[in-house]
C-alpha positions as CSV (number, residue, x, y, z in Angstrom):
1,M,12.6,49.9,56.7
2,I,12.4,46.3,55.4
3,W,9.2,47.3,53.5
4,V,11.1,50.0,51.7
5,K,13.8,47.5,50.7
6,L,11.2,45.0,49.5
7,L,9.5,47.7,47.6
8,V,12.7,48.8,45.9
9,C,13.5,45.2,45.1
10,A,10.0,44.7,43.6
11,V,10.4,47.8,41.4
12,F,13.8,46.6,40.2
13,L,12.4,43.2,39.5
14,L,9.5,44.7,37.5
15,I,11.9,46.8,35.5
16,Y,14.1,43.8,34.8
17,L,11.2,41.6,33.7
18,S,9.8,44.4,31.5
19,K,13.2,44.8,29.9
20,K,13.5,41.1,29.3
21,K,10.0,41.0,27.8
22,L,10.8,43.9,25.5
23,E,14.0,42.2,24.4
24,N,12.1,39.1,23.5
25,V,9.6,41.1,21.5
26,V,12.4,42.7,19.6
27,K,14.1,39.4,18.9
28,E,10.8,37.9,17.7
29,Q,10.2,40.9,15.4
30,N,13.7,40.6,14.0
31,K,13.1,36.8,13.3
32,L,9.9,37.7,11.5
33,L,11.5,40.4,9.4
34,D,14.3,38.1,8.5
35,A,11.8,35.4,7.6
36,V,10.0,37.8,5.2
37,L,13.2,39.2,3.6
38,N,14.8,35.8,3.2
39,N,11.7,34.5,1.3
40,V,11.3,37.5,-1.0
41,D,12.4,36.6,-4.6
42,A,14.8,39.5,-4.6
43,Y,18.3,40.5,-3.5
44,V,17.8,42.8,-0.5
45,Y,20.6,44.8,0.9
46,M,21.4,48.0,2.8
47,K,24.6,49.9,2.2
48,D,25.7,53.1,3.9
49,D,27.1,56.2,2.2
50,Q,30.6,55.0,3.0
51,R,29.9,51.9,0.9
52,Y,29.7,49.4,3.8
53,F,27.1,46.7,3.8
54,R,24.7,47.1,6.7
55,Y,22.3,44.3,5.8
56,V,22.0,41.5,3.2
57,N,19.3,38.8,3.0
58,D,20.2,35.2,2.4
59,K,19.7,35.4,-1.3
60,T,22.2,38.2,-1.6
61,A,24.7,36.4,0.6
62,A,24.4,33.3,-1.5
63,M,24.9,35.3,-4.7
64,F,28.2,36.6,-3.2
65,G,29.1,33.1,-2.0
66,Q,29.5,34.2,1.6
67,S,27.6,34.2,4.8
68,N,25.5,37.2,5.9
69,D,27.8,37.7,8.9
70,N,30.8,37.7,6.7
71,I,29.4,40.5,4.5
72,I,27.8,42.8,7.0
73,G,30.2,45.6,8.0
74,K,32.5,45.0,5.1
75,L,33.3,47.5,2.3
76,D,31.5,46.6,-1.0
77,S,34.8,46.3,-2.8
78,D,36.0,43.7,-0.3
79,V,32.9,41.6,-1.0
80,I,32.4,41.9,-4.7
81,G,35.7,43.2,-6.1
82,Q,36.7,46.8,-6.9
83,E,35.4,46.8,-10.5
84,M,32.0,45.5,-9.7
85,A,31.7,47.7,-6.6
86,D,32.5,50.8,-8.6
87,H,30.0,49.8,-11.2
88,F,27.2,49.5,-8.7
89,W,28.4,52.6,-6.8
90,Q,27.4,54.8,-9.8
91,S,23.7,54.0,-9.2
92,D,24.1,54.0,-5.4
93,K,25.7,57.5,-5.5
94,L,22.7,58.8,-7.5
95,V,20.4,57.8,-4.6
96,F,22.6,59.6,-2.1
97,E,23.0,62.7,-4.3
98,T,19.2,63.1,-5.1
99,N,17.9,61.6,-1.9
100,E,15.2,60.1,-4.0
101,K,14.1,56.5,-4.8
102,Q,15.6,55.3,-8.1
103,T,14.6,52.4,-10.3
104,I,17.6,51.3,-12.4
105,E,18.3,48.6,-14.9
106,E,21.7,47.1,-14.1
107,L,23.9,44.6,-15.9
108,A,26.4,42.4,-14.1
109,D,28.5,39.4,-14.8
110,D,27.5,36.4,-12.8
111,G,31.1,35.2,-12.3
112,E,30.6,32.4,-14.9
113,G,30.8,34.7,-17.9
114,N,27.1,35.2,-18.2
115,L,25.6,38.7,-18.3
116,R,22.6,39.1,-15.9
117,H,20.0,41.8,-16.1
118,Y,18.5,43.3,-13.0
119,I,15.8,45.8,-12.1
120,S,17.0,47.5,-8.9
121,I,14.9,49.8,-6.7
122,K,17.1,51.8,-4.4
123,M,15.8,54.2,-1.8
124,P,17.5,56.4,0.7
125,H,17.2,55.7,4.4
126,K,18.4,58.0,7.2
127,I,20.0,55.9,10.0
128,S,20.9,58.9,12.2
129,E,21.7,62.6,11.7
130,K,25.2,61.7,10.5
131,S,24.6,58.4,8.9
132,R,22.7,57.7,5.6
133,A,22.1,54.4,3.9
134,L,20.3,53.0,0.9
135,I,17.9,50.0,0.9
136,G,18.1,48.1,-2.3
137,F,15.8,45.4,-3.9
138,S,17.3,43.9,-7.0
139,T,15.4,41.4,-9.1
140,D,17.0,39.2,-11.7
141,V,15.0,39.7,-15.0
142,T,17.5,38.0,-17.3
143,E,14.9,35.4,-18.5
144,L,12.4,38.1,-19.2
145,Y,15.0,40.1,-21.1
146,Q,15.9,37.1,-23.2
147,L,12.3,36.3,-24.0
148,K,11.8,39.9,-25.0
149,E,14.7,39.7,-27.4
150,E,13.5,36.4,-28.8
151,F,10.0,37.9,-29.4
152,K,11.6,40.9,-31.2
153,K,13.6,38.5,-33.4
154,Q,10.5,36.4,-34.1
155,A,8.4,39.5,-35.0
156,N,11.0,40.6,-37.6
157,T,12.3,37.4,-39.1
158,D,10.8,34.5,-41.1
159,A,10.7,31.3,-39.0
160,L,11.8,29.1,-42.0
161,T,14.4,31.2,-43.7
162,S,15.6,33.4,-40.7
163,L,15.5,36.3,-43.2
164,Y,13.9,39.6,-42.3
165,N,10.1,39.6,-43.0
166,R,7.7,42.2,-44.5
167,R,7.1,43.8,-41.1
168,Y,10.8,44.6,-40.8
169,F,11.0,45.8,-44.3
170,F,8.0,48.2,-44.0
171,E,9.3,49.6,-40.6
172,H,12.7,50.3,-42.0
173,A,11.3,51.6,-45.3
174,A,9.2,54.1,-43.4
175,I,12.3,55.2,-41.5
176,E,14.3,55.7,-44.6
177,F,11.5,57.4,-46.4
178,N,11.2,60.0,-43.6
179,R,14.9,60.5,-43.6
180,A,14.9,61.1,-47.3
181,K,12.1,63.6,-46.9
182,Q,14.1,65.5,-44.3
183,H,17.0,65.8,-46.6
184,G,14.8,66.9,-49.6
185,L,15.4,63.7,-51.6
């Protein structure tokens, strides 16, 4: 009889130790995942189809001026304001409606009156049978956008006079010539 009790205790001890080991492995994996996502040069977030944040990395939390724990579980409009939340919901909704990955160019005010340009990749994720979410990766490409605009300007204007150059003239002359041909002039 005592052997049976010892055997039962040994089985329960093994189950307990296995569970603890598994919990430690899961904690370690979560730490590694957080380390990766917090060092990616992108804003990473997860929102469900009811517009609640399920995850944000440190970069996203810093952009919103709040801690991760203060954002997770909150409605998007409670974190970033109704107008901005509705703006982003338009592209979020597209992911839920199509159930396909979307690459979107987004514009947002940075809170200091500066317009920021983002390339966002948003993909659907099924949490459970009844719960859907999207995973988003948004990269700030404002500097690249500004460089592109500056290169366009330099390609079409004279550096000394800031007047339009020959290239600009020939491009627009060709457009106007084609328009005149279309109208029989």
